[in-house]
C-alpha positions as CSV (number, residue, x, y, z in Angstrom):
1,M,22.4,21.9,29.7
2,I,25.5,22.4,27.4
3,D,23.9,25.7,26.0
4,R,25.0,27.4,29.4
5,L,28.4,27.6,27.9
6,Q,27.0,30.3,25.5
7,N,25.4,32.2,28.2
8,D,27.6,31.9,31.3
9,A,30.0,34.9,31.5
10,S,32.2,33.1,33.9
11,L,35.2,31.0,32.7
12,V,34.6,27.3,32.4
13,V,37.4,24.9,33.6
14,A,37.6,21.4,32.1
15,A,39.9,18.6,33.3
16,H,41.8,16.9,30.4
17,R,41.6,13.2,30.8
18,G,40.7,13.7,34.4
19,L,43.2,15.2,37.0
20,K,46.0,14.3,34.6
21,C,48.6,16.3,36.7
22,S,48.3,14.1,39.7
23,Y,46.7,10.8,38.6
24,P,47.2,8.4,35.7
25,E,45.1,9.9,32.9
26,N,41.7,8.5,31.7
27,T,41.4,6.2,34.8
28,L,38.3,6.3,37.1
29,L,40.5,7.6,39.9
30,A,41.7,10.5,37.8
31,F,38.1,11.3,36.8
32,Q,36.9,11.0,40.5
33,K,39.6,13.3,41.7
34,A,38.7,15.9,39.1
35,L,35.1,15.7,39.9
36,Q,35.9,16.1,43.6
37,A,38.1,19.1,42.9
38,G,35.0,20.8,41.4
39,V,35.7,21.1,37.7
40,D,33.0,22.3,35.4
41,M,33.6,19.7,32.6
42,L,35.4,16.4,32.1
43,E,37.4,15.7,28.8
44,F,38.0,12.0,28.0
45,D,38.8,9.9,24.9
46,L,36.9,7.0,23.4
47,R,38.1,4.0,21.3
48,R,36.7,0.5,20.7
49,S,38.1,-2.8,21.7
50,K,38.4,-5.7,19.3
51,D,35.2,-7.0,20.4
52,G,33.3,-3.7,20.2
53,V,33.3,-2.3,23.7
54,V,33.9,1.4,24.0
55,M,36.9,2.0,26.1
56,V,38.3,5.2,27.7
57,I,41.8,5.5,26.5
58,H,43.7,8.2,24.5
59,D,46.4,6.4,22.4
60,E,45.9,4.2,19.4
61,T,48.1,1.7,21.3
62,V,48.3,0.7,25.1
63,D,52.1,1.1,25.1
64,R,52.4,4.5,26.8
65,T,49.7,4.3,29.5
66,T,49.8,0.5,30.5
67,N,52.2,-2.4,31.0
68,G,51.1,-3.8,27.7
69,T,51.6,-3.5,24.1
70,G,49.6,-3.4,20.9
71,R,46.7,-1.4,19.3
72,V,43.6,-1.0,21.4
73,G,41.5,-2.2,18.5
74,D,43.4,-5.4,18.4
75,L,42.7,-6.4,22.0
76,T,39.5,-7.7,23.5
77,L,37.8,-6.2,26.6
78,A,39.2,-9.2,28.6
79,E,42.7,-8.6,27.4
80,L,42.5,-4.8,28.0
81,K,41.2,-5.4,31.5
82,Q,44.3,-7.5,32.3
83,L,46.6,-4.6,31.8
84,D,47.9,-2.2,34.5
85,A,46.9,1.3,33.5
86,G,48.3,3.0,36.7
87,G,51.8,1.7,37.4
88,W,53.4,3.7,34.5
89,F,52.5,6.9,36.5
90,G,53.9,5.7,39.9
91,K,53.9,2.6,42.1
92,P,51.0,3.8,44.3
93,F,48.8,3.5,41.3
94,E,49.5,0.0,40.3
95,G,46.5,-2.1,39.5
96,L,44.4,0.7,38.0
97,K,42.5,-0.4,34.9
98,I,41.5,1.0,31.6
99,P,37.8,2.0,32.2
100,T,34.9,1.1,29.8
101,F,32.7,4.0,28.9
102,A,29.9,2.3,30.8
103,E,32.0,2.4,34.0
104,L,32.7,6.1,33.5
105,L,29.0,6.8,33.0
106,E,28.2,5.0,36.3
107,L,30.7,7.2,38.0
108,L,29.1,10.3,36.6
109,R,25.5,9.5,37.8
110,A,26.6,11.3,41.1
111,Y,27.7,14.4,39.3
112,P,24.7,15.3,37.1
113,S,25.7,19.0,36.5
114,V,29.1,18.3,35.2
115,L,29.5,18.9,31.5
116,L,31.3,16.3,29.3
117,N,33.7,16.7,26.4
118,V,33.5,13.4,24.6
119,E,36.4,13.0,22.2
120,I,36.1,10.2,19.7
121,K,39.5,9.2,18.6
122,S,40.2,8.9,14.9
123,S,40.2,5.2,14.0
124,P,38.8,2.9,11.3
125,D,35.8,2.3,13.4
126,A,35.3,5.8,14.7
127,V,31.8,6.1,13.4
128,Q,30.8,2.9,15.1
129,A,32.3,4.2,18.4
130,A,30.5,7.5,18.0
131,D,27.1,5.7,17.3
132,Q,27.7,3.5,20.5
133,A,28.8,6.4,22.6
134,V,25.6,8.4,21.5
135,A,23.4,5.6,22.3
136,M,24.9,5.0,25.7
137,L,24.7,8.7,26.6
138,K,20.9,8.7,25.6
139,E,20.3,5.8,27.7
140,Y,21.9,7.4,30.7
141,G,20.2,10.7,30.1
142,D,23.5,12.4,29.7
143,L,23.4,13.6,26.0
144,P,22.3,17.1,27.0
145,R,25.5,17.8,28.8
146,C,27.8,16.7,26.1
147,V,29.9,18.3,23.4
148,F,31.7,15.9,20.9
149,T,35.2,16.3,19.7
150,C,37.4,14.8,17.0
151,F,40.4,15.8,15.1
152,D,38.9,14.1,12.0
153,A,36.6,16.7,10.2
154,N,34.6,13.8,8.6
155,L,33.6,12.6,12.1
156,V,32.7,16.1,13.3
157,A,30.5,16.4,10.2
158,Y,28.9,13.0,10.9
159,L,28.1,13.9,14.4
160,H,26.7,17.2,13.4
161,D,24.6,16.1,10.4
162,T,23.4,12.8,11.7
163,Y,22.5,13.6,15.3
164,G,22.6,17.5,15.4
165,L,25.0,17.4,18.3
166,R,27.3,20.2,19.5
167,T,30.7,19.6,18.2
168,Q,34.1,21.0,19.0
169,G,36.8,21.1,16.4
170,F,40.1,22.6,16.0
171,P,41.9,25.0,13.8
172,E,42.0,24.0,10.0
173,E,45.8,23.4,10.1
174,V,45.6,20.6,12.8
175,M,42.5,18.7,11.6
176,Y,42.2,15.7,9.1
177,N,40.0,15.9,6.1
178,F,39.2,19.5,6.7
179,V,36.7,21.0,4.2
180,P,37.1,24.8,3.6
181,G,34.5,27.2,2.6
182,P,31.1,28.4,4.1
183,E,29.5,25.1,4.0
184,G,32.7,23.3,5.2
185,T,34.1,22.0,8.4
186,Y,33.7,25.2,10.4
187,S,29.9,25.2,9.6
188,K,29.7,21.8,11.4
189,M,31.4,23.1,14.6
190,W,29.8,24.8,17.7
191,A,33.1,25.5,19.3
192,V,36.8,25.5,18.3
193,A,39.6,24.7,20.7
194,M,43.2,26.2,20.2
195,S,46.4,24.9,21.7
196,M,48.5,27.3,23.7
197,K,50.9,27.5,20.7
198,L,48.1,28.6,18.3
199,L,45.9,30.7,20.6
200,T,46.0,34.5,19.9
201,P,43.5,37.3,20.4
202,Q,43.0,37.6,16.7
203,K,42.3,33.9,16.3
204,V,39.7,34.2,19.0
205,A,38.1,37.2,17.5
206,D,38.0,35.5,14.0
207,Y,36.3,32.5,15.4
208,Q,33.8,34.5,17.4
209,K,32.9,36.4,14.2
210,M,32.1,33.0,12.6
211,G,29.7,32.3,15.5
212,L,32.0,29.7,17.2
213,L,32.8,29.5,20.8
214,A,36.7,29.9,21.3
215,W,38.2,27.6,23.7
216,S,41.9,26.8,24.7
217,Y,44.0,23.8,25.8
218,C,46.1,23.4,28.0
219,P,46.9,26.4,30.2
220,D,48.3,24.8,33.2
221,N,50.1,27.7,35.1
222,D,49.1,31.2,36.1
223,R,50.9,32.9,33.1
224,Q,49.1,30.6,30.6
225,V,45.7,31.1,32.2
226,Y,46.0,34.8,32.3
227,Y,47.1,34.7,28.6
228,S,44.1,32.6,27.7
229,I,41.8,34.9,29.5
230,G,43.3,37.8,27.8
231,C,42.9,36.3,24.4
232,G,39.2,35.9,25.1
233,A,38.9,32.2,25.5
234,T,35.8,31.1,27.4
235,L,36.7,27.5,28.3
236,M,40.0,26.1,29.3
237,T,40.8,22.4,29.1
238,C,43.6,21.8,31.6
239,N,46.0,19.0,32.6
240,N,46.3,21.0,36.0
241,P,42.9,22.8,36.5
242,F,43.9,24.4,39.8
243,P,45.5,27.7,38.4
244,A,42.4,28.3,36.2
245,M,40.0,27.6,39.2
246,K,42.1,29.7,41.5
247,I,42.3,32.7,39.0
248,R,38.6,32.4,38.2
249,G,37.8,32.7,41.9
250,Q,39.9,35.7,42.3
251,E,38.3,37.4,39.4
252,S,34.9,36.6,40.6
253,L,35.6,38.1,44.0
254,A,37.0,41.3,42.3
255,K,33.8,42.0,40.4
C-alpha cells in the first residue's frame, strides 16, 4: 500500500502528531480529527513505558504535554494513564489521556486506506519499541501501509536490515550515528524528510538522484506549501494540513 507514494503524482498530505494545530498533539482526539479531515497519512511518535507498553508520545518526558513530570520510560502504564494530556492545550481538552499504541491501532481500523508514518523515538530501548511496534502492526494487518522514521541512523538501519521495511530518515546533519558512503545510512532509507529551513530545490534533486523520495515538514501556510511544491517535495507533513489540502485541490482542478 505504501508503494503508491512512489507512483501517485499528486501531493500527499500527512498530519503531524494528528491535527496538532487545533487539538492536543498525539491524542486520540487529534488523530480522529485529522482522519475526519481527510488527510492521507498520520505521523505519530512511539516510546515505551517503564513496564514495556508502547505509548504514543513525542517527548522523552511528560512535562510539556501533560500535568505530570518525569521520563516516559520511568513511569508505568498506570502512572501515565493518570496524567492529563489535554489541559495544557486548553481547558476544553482537560482529561484527555496519553494513548497506547494499541488504542491508536483500534481507532485506525475504520480508516484502512490512511498511510502511517511511525516514528520510533530515540531512547535506550528503541529497538525493543520498534520490535513491539512491528509485531503489533503485523497483528493488525497494518504493516503494508507504514513507513518507519527515526533520527537515529542505527535504528533506521536496524528496521531496514532486520525487517526490510520502508524507512524515512533525515539529512545527514540532523541525524545521530549517521554513516556516510554508498553503503551508509542513505542506502537504508526509502525517503528523506527536510525541515522547511533545510528544504531547497537542489537538495530535493540530489536526493531524487540517489533514488530517495523527498519530503518536507512542516509547511503550515500557503507560502510554505507553494515553496515546498516548487522545490519538488512529494509529501508534506503538516501541523496544519488545511493549506496543503486546499492548494492540492486547487491544482487538481486546474489540470
